[in-house]
Every structure is written in C-alpha cells, then in structure tokens.
VMD Tcl script that draws the C-alpha trace (Angstrom):
set ca {
  {-8.83 -37.97 106.87}
  {-6.09 -37.94 109.43}
  {-3.19 -39.51 107.56}
  {-1.31 -40.45 110.74}
  {-4.16 -42.64 112.03}
  {-6.18 -43.23 108.82}
  {-9.37 -42.10 110.54}
  {-12.10 -39.75 109.33}
  {-13.83 -36.93 111.23}
  {-17.11 -35.29 110.24}
  {-16.62 -31.52 110.13}
  {-19.35 -29.42 111.71}
  {-19.68 -26.75 109.04}
  {-21.86 -23.86 110.14}
  {-21.71 -21.76 106.98}
  {-23.62 -21.99 103.71}
  {-22.34 -24.98 101.76}
  {-22.52 -26.49 98.25}
  {-25.72 -28.30 97.34}
  {-25.70 -32.09 97.10}
  {-23.99 -33.12 93.86}
  {-22.08 -35.78 91.97}
  {-19.74 -35.70 88.97}
  {-17.98 -32.58 90.29}
  {-14.24 -31.93 90.33}
  {-12.11 -30.79 93.23}
  {-8.51 -29.77 93.83}
  {-6.42 -28.64 96.78}
  {-4.69 -25.27 96.39}
  {-2.50 -24.39 99.38}
  {-4.86 -24.50 102.40}
  {-8.05 -24.44 100.30}
  {-10.24 -27.09 98.71}
  {-11.95 -25.94 95.49}
  {-15.05 -27.67 94.11}
  {-16.44 -26.81 90.68}
  {-19.63 -27.88 88.93}
  {-21.08 -31.34 88.89}
  {-24.67 -32.49 88.67}
  {-27.35 -31.75 91.27}
  {-29.95 -34.17 92.62}
  {-32.33 -33.20 89.77}
  {-29.72 -34.12 87.12}
  {-28.95 -30.48 86.18}
  {-25.33 -29.53 85.53}
  {-23.81 -26.82 87.72}
  {-21.08 -24.24 87.17}
  {-20.62 -22.93 90.68}
  {-17.25 -22.69 92.42}
  {-16.93 -23.23 96.15}
  {-13.84 -22.81 98.31}
  {-13.40 -24.52 101.67}
  {-10.90 -23.56 104.35}
  {-10.79 -24.75 107.94}
  {-10.89 -21.11 109.15}
  {-13.76 -19.76 107.06}
  {-15.62 -22.95 106.06}
  {-17.38 -22.68 102.66}
  {-17.40 -19.60 100.44}
  {-19.26 -19.40 97.12}
  {-17.27 -17.49 94.50}
  {-19.27 -14.82 92.66}
  {-18.32 -14.52 89.01}
  {-18.85 -12.79 85.66}
  {-20.78 -15.15 83.37}
  {-18.96 -13.81 80.29}
  {-15.66 -15.28 81.49}
  {-16.79 -18.44 83.26}
  {-16.95 -22.09 82.16}
  {-20.44 -23.33 81.30}
  {-22.22 -25.80 83.56}
  {-20.79 -29.32 83.36}
  {-20.25 -32.61 85.12}
  {-17.65 -35.39 85.01}
  {-14.85 -32.95 84.11}
  {-11.30 -32.81 85.43}
  {-9.35 -30.15 87.30}
  {-5.67 -29.92 88.16}
  {-3.19 -27.44 89.61}
  {0.00 -26.16 88.02}
  {2.16 -23.32 89.31}
  {-0.64 -22.09 91.57}
  {-3.22 -21.98 88.78}
  {-6.28 -24.21 88.39}
  {-6.94 -25.87 85.02}
  {-10.33 -27.33 84.04}
  {-10.88 -29.65 81.09}
  {-13.85 -31.21 79.35}
  {-16.78 -32.97 80.92}
  {-20.40 -33.41 79.88}
  {-22.84 -30.54 79.32}
  {-26.57 -31.11 79.67}
  {-26.05 -34.84 80.00}
  {-25.43 -35.26 76.25}
  {-22.67 -33.01 74.88}
  {-19.09 -34.12 75.51}
  {-16.87 -31.06 76.00}
  {-13.24 -30.60 74.97}
  {-12.74 -27.03 76.21}
  {-9.84 -26.05 78.43}
  {-10.08 -23.25 81.00}
}
mol new
graphics top color blue
foreach p $ca { graphics top sphere $p radius 0.5 }
foreach p [lrange $ca 0 end-1] q [lrange $ca 1 end] { graphics top cylinder $p $q radius 0.2 }
display resetview
C-alpha cells in the first residue's frame, strides 16, 4: 500500500514464497516482513517462518526443531526492542495454547 496515495500494487515476486495460508501472524521488523505459521489449505497448522524484503523477496528460515514453536494458527506476534514475541494460538485445530516465545 502506498500511504501517500492509498493505492495497492501487486508485487512480482520471483523467488520461492510461503504456501497459501490463513490464521498466520505477521510483523514488520525494520525493512523486513516476518510471517509465522498459520493454517494451510488442507487445514494443517504450520510452524514455518518466512522473511520478505524488497531486495531479496522471500526467504524461508531454517531452524532447529528443539528450540522452535510448535505448529499453530490464530496466534499473535509483536515486536519490542528489536525482538519478536509470539503468543498462544490454536494447535491442531483443537488445543488452545498459552505459550510465549
């Protein structure tokens, strides 16, 4: 969205990109947009993290499963002092989460 004119442009992204999803959370950190989790078109919860920048387009973050939030949807994310916080959500479509990462 161009705030000066309140008009949208479709970005022609040539790189790999996140799969279609809903119930994900996103935040803006400096010049990056971060998207975490959500639910895919089959109804499965996701725990992938994608970063978008205008220069590099989408990048999927590789991670260590031992120190990574479990798959979830309908959670919240926020930024404080340059750090991303993630809270709650729904796991597997039935379990309401109260964890904080």
